[in-house]
Backbone bond lengths (Angstrom), bond angles and torsions (degrees), N, CA, C in turn:
res aa  C-N    CA-C-N  psi(-1)  N-CA   C-N-CA  omega(-1)  CA-C   N-CA-C  phi
1 M - - - 1.446 - - 1.531 107.58 -
2 P 1.335 119.17 119.19 1.463 120.34 -176.09 1.526 114.63 -67.88
3 S 1.314 119.02 -30.58 1.465 123.03 178.75 1.525 108.35 -130.03
4 P 1.343 117.20 85.80 1.462 120.56 -174.30 1.526 113.08 -75.15
5 V 1.317 115.71 154.29 1.461 121.21 170.49 1.522 106.34 -74.04
6 T 1.337 116.65 126.65 1.457 120.23 -174.17 1.524 114.51 -121.30
7 H 1.333 118.10 -7.70 1.463 120.21 -176.96 1.522 108.20 -162.32
8 F 1.326 116.77 153.53 1.455 121.29 173.30 1.515 108.92 -136.97
9 E 1.325 116.21 158.91 1.457 121.56 175.12 1.520 109.08 -133.66
10 I 1.307 115.24 139.06 1.456 122.23 172.42 1.525 105.35 -123.88
11 L 1.319 116.91 114.02 1.458 121.48 -175.91 1.517 110.89 -123.27
12 G 1.309 116.06 152.49 1.460 120.96 178.11 1.512 111.28 -164.82
13 K 1.317 116.22 -166.15 1.458 121.81 -178.18 1.522 112.91 -69.14
14 D 1.333 117.36 -34.33 1.466 122.27 -175.37 1.531 109.21 -128.40
15 G 1.324 115.67 90.65 1.465 121.29 -177.04 1.518 113.32 -58.24
16 K 1.331 117.39 -41.93 1.468 120.26 -179.43 1.527 111.28 -63.26
17 K 1.314 116.95 -39.88 1.459 120.98 179.05 1.536 109.97 -65.26
18 L 1.338 116.69 -42.69 1.467 120.36 177.67 1.525 111.28 -63.45
19 Q 1.334 116.66 -40.68 1.462 120.09 178.68 1.519 110.26 -59.81
20 G 1.328 117.00 -45.48 1.459 120.74 178.59 1.525 112.13 -63.60
21 F 1.325 116.40 -40.21 1.459 120.91 179.92 1.521 111.18 -60.74
22 Y 1.342 116.96 -53.66 1.466 120.06 -176.64 1.525 112.46 -71.18
23 S 1.336 116.72 -31.84 1.458 120.12 175.71 1.529 109.87 -63.55
24 S 1.320 116.44 -45.11 1.468 120.54 179.39 1.523 112.10 -69.34
25 L 1.327 116.12 -41.14 1.456 120.65 -176.43 1.526 112.45 -67.23
26 F 1.341 116.93 -48.18 1.461 121.03 -172.65 1.528 114.60 -110.18
27 G 1.332 118.13 -3.45 1.457 120.26 -177.69 1.519 113.19 75.02
28 W 1.341 117.01 20.32 1.467 120.88 -179.89 1.520 109.55 -70.65
29 E 1.327 116.42 136.99 1.459 121.96 173.86 1.520 107.26 -89.14
30 V 1.330 117.15 114.24 1.461 122.77 -176.10 1.528 109.15 -102.78
31 D 1.326 116.78 118.99 1.457 122.58 175.82 1.524 107.44 -84.77
32 T 1.323 116.32 109.70 1.463 120.82 -176.05 1.522 112.76 -100.41
33 T 1.330 117.94 19.43 1.460 120.71 -179.35 1.522 112.52 -86.21
34 N 1.324 118.35 0.87 1.458 121.77 -179.45 1.527 110.85 -81.74
35 P 1.343 116.69 158.04 1.469 119.47 -178.78 1.530 111.80 -66.31
36 D 1.309 115.63 161.87 1.464 123.51 174.56 1.522 113.64 60.07
37 E 1.322 116.87 29.33 1.466 121.58 177.85 1.530 112.67 53.61
38 Y 1.311 115.91 35.52 1.466 121.77 178.52 1.518 107.57 -98.87
39 G 1.327 117.02 108.47 1.460 121.80 -177.70 1.516 111.52 -88.49
40 I 1.305 116.67 133.82 1.465 122.62 -178.89 1.528 109.45 -99.84
41 I 1.325 115.64 136.10 1.464 122.84 174.95 1.522 107.02 -113.68
42 Q 1.322 117.26 123.75 1.462 121.65 177.49 1.526 109.09 -95.90
43 P 1.337 116.92 150.78 1.469 118.46 173.35 1.530 108.78 -56.73
44 Q 1.312 116.64 143.18 1.455 120.52 -179.23 1.521 109.39 -116.67
45 D 1.313 115.59 140.12 1.466 122.22 179.66 1.527 111.89 58.81
46 G 1.345 117.01 30.02 1.464 120.69 177.89 1.519 114.46 69.67
47 R 1.328 117.03 16.88 1.463 120.57 -177.93 1.524 110.27 -122.08
48 G 1.307 115.06 149.24 1.457 120.89 175.19 1.510 112.80 81.44
49 T 1.313 114.65 -171.32 1.457 121.51 179.89 1.521 108.23 -125.73
50 G 1.299 116.75 155.06 1.452 120.70 179.89 1.514 111.32 -79.78
51 G 1.328 115.25 168.30 1.447 119.09 179.60 1.499 112.18 -164.19
52 G 1.324 114.54 -168.51 1.446 120.53 179.97 1.514 110.96 -144.65
53 I 1.335 115.72 149.65 1.456 122.46 177.43 1.522 106.91 -131.63
54 G 1.332 116.67 129.35 1.448 118.55 -179.11 1.508 113.92 -165.85
55 T 1.323 114.43 -169.78 1.449 122.40 179.92 1.520 109.28 -89.00
56 N 1.321 116.61 130.93 1.458 121.23 176.16 1.523 107.61 -82.69
57 P 1.341 118.59 123.29 1.467 120.35 -179.67 1.530 112.96 -58.01
58 M 1.330 117.07 -23.91 1.465 120.43 179.20 1.531 111.41 -86.07
59 G 1.343 117.01 -5.06 1.452 121.45 175.84 1.516 115.58 75.64
60 T 1.314 117.03 13.07 1.462 120.22 -179.19 1.529 109.85 -112.86
61 P 1.329 117.12 150.42 1.460 119.37 177.22 1.523 110.92 -75.10
62 S 1.318 115.90 146.13 1.459 120.39 176.18 1.519 109.68 -159.76
63 V 1.311 114.75 151.81 1.459 122.13 172.74 1.522 106.26 -128.43
64 T 1.310 116.56 127.68 1.465 121.85 -178.79 1.518 108.70 -132.37
65 F 1.321 116.58 139.73 1.459 119.11 170.18 1.518 108.10 -113.72
66 Y 1.331 115.14 152.94 1.464 121.77 -177.61 1.526 109.94 -113.94
67 V 1.318 115.08 134.66 1.455 123.00 179.65 1.524 107.95 -109.66
68 E 1.314 116.57 133.83 1.462 121.46 179.87 1.524 110.27 -80.42
69 V 1.336 116.48 128.67 1.467 122.42 178.62 1.526 109.19 -134.51
70 P 1.346 117.99 153.88 1.458 119.56 -179.23 1.528 113.89 -75.96
71 D 1.345 118.37 -26.20 1.463 121.86 -175.91 1.526 108.63 -138.90
72 L 1.338 116.25 106.24 1.457 120.90 -176.06 1.522 112.82 -61.16
73 Q 1.334 117.47 -48.08 1.462 120.03 -177.10 1.518 111.48 -65.21
74 A 1.329 117.18 -38.66 1.463 120.32 177.78 1.538 110.23 -62.77
75 A 1.330 116.92 -39.21 1.463 120.36 179.05 1.524 110.65 -67.58
76 L 1.355 117.37 -40.91 1.463 120.14 176.68 1.524 111.17 -63.07
77 D 1.325 116.01 -43.12 1.463 120.37 178.72 1.527 111.16 -60.19
78 K 1.318 116.62 -42.48 1.462 120.53 179.47 1.527 110.71 -67.20
79 A 1.347 116.48 -41.13 1.466 120.36 178.84 1.532 110.58 -60.37
80 T 1.326 117.54 -43.73 1.468 119.74 -179.91 1.528 110.85 -68.77
81 A 1.327 117.68 -36.64 1.465 120.64 177.49 1.528 111.30 -63.57
82 L 1.336 116.16 -27.94 1.459 121.18 -179.56 1.538 112.70 -90.85
83 G 1.332 117.09 4.28 1.460 120.27 177.19 1.510 115.64 107.57
84 G 1.329 117.39 3.43 1.457 120.64 178.19 1.523 111.60 -85.62
85 K 1.329 115.90 175.30 1.461 121.86 179.12 1.529 109.09 -132.73
86 I 1.317 116.87 140.26 1.463 121.57 177.70 1.527 109.14 -71.78
87 V 1.333 116.72 128.96 1.462 123.06 177.56 1.524 109.61 -102.45
88 V 1.343 116.66 -46.83 1.462 123.04 176.17 1.527 106.58 -129.74
89 P 1.346 118.28 118.86 1.462 119.20 178.03 1.530 110.71 -67.35
90 V 1.300 116.85 174.56 1.470 121.19 178.33 1.526 108.36 -52.62
91 T 1.338 115.23 125.09 1.462 122.26 -173.83 1.518 109.41 -133.73
92 E 1.324 116.07 141.51 1.468 122.94 173.91 1.516 107.61 -107.36
93 M 1.345 117.00 128.26 1.460 120.96 177.67 1.519 109.22 -148.47
94 Q 1.291 116.39 122.82 1.462 122.91 177.53 1.527 111.66 49.75
95 G 1.340 116.41 44.96 1.459 121.59 176.87 1.509 115.38 79.16
96 L 1.337 117.64 5.59 1.460 121.62 179.29 1.519 109.72 -111.75
97 S 1.319 116.50 146.60 1.457 122.12 175.17 1.518 108.02 -114.64
98 F 1.351 116.69 127.38 1.459 120.41 -179.09 1.515 110.18 -150.82
99 A 1.317 115.49 170.85 1.464 124.00 174.22 1.520 107.21 -156.83
100 Q 1.328 116.41 170.31 1.467 120.74 176.34 1.523 108.85 -140.17
101 F 1.329 114.69 147.37 1.459 120.77 174.18 1.522 108.88 -136.72
102 A 1.326 115.76 159.50 1.458 121.18 173.24 1.519 107.24 -103.35
103 D 1.335 116.28 135.10 1.463 119.54 176.55 1.534 108.95 -74.72
104 P 1.328 118.95 176.07 1.463 120.00 -177.70 1.539 114.51 -58.92
105 E 1.334 118.67 -18.73 1.466 122.32 178.01 1.530 112.13 -94.62
106 G 1.334 117.61 -4.93 1.456 121.21 179.26 1.507 115.67 98.31
107 N 1.335 118.53 -0.82 1.473 121.08 176.57 1.525 109.30 -69.71
108 V 1.326 116.52 130.93 1.465 120.66 -179.23 1.527 109.04 -90.44
109 I 1.333 114.55 128.15 1.463 122.58 -179.97 1.530 107.47 -122.78
110 G 1.323 116.45 136.10 1.450 121.05 176.26 1.513 111.08 -96.51
111 I 1.310 115.77 151.37 1.465 121.23 172.51 1.521 107.27 -128.50
112 A 1.324 115.03 145.67 1.467 121.46 -179.73 1.509 108.91 -131.36
113 K 1.314 115.95 147.11 1.463 121.56 -178.62 1.513 110.13 -73.01
114 S 1.338 116.02 131.08 1.458 120.36 175.85 1.514 109.61 -78.73
115 G 1.318 115.00 153.13 1.460 121.35 176.78 1.437 110.89 71.15
């Protein structure tokens, strides 16, 4: 797969409650030592992809997956040329580079810089 899914987020009104729900449901180990009550899930036993569960600052539920790309701005430019809209421009946070766009139907997709 040239652009693999590398991360997911599950956000809602009560991040701690969501963390407990998914931890209990799937046996996910949630690291809750990160800021802003954002719990990180690492792949376990070399399977799956990592993700995060937390509180959405806008107070609405959302699920987003992130696709790894070599050039964030080029991917955003292509998404907009194909009818998408930029939701979060290229952003640096805690050593990570990411952005988000909405597809023509309004689904929000994240992209993350490879390497």
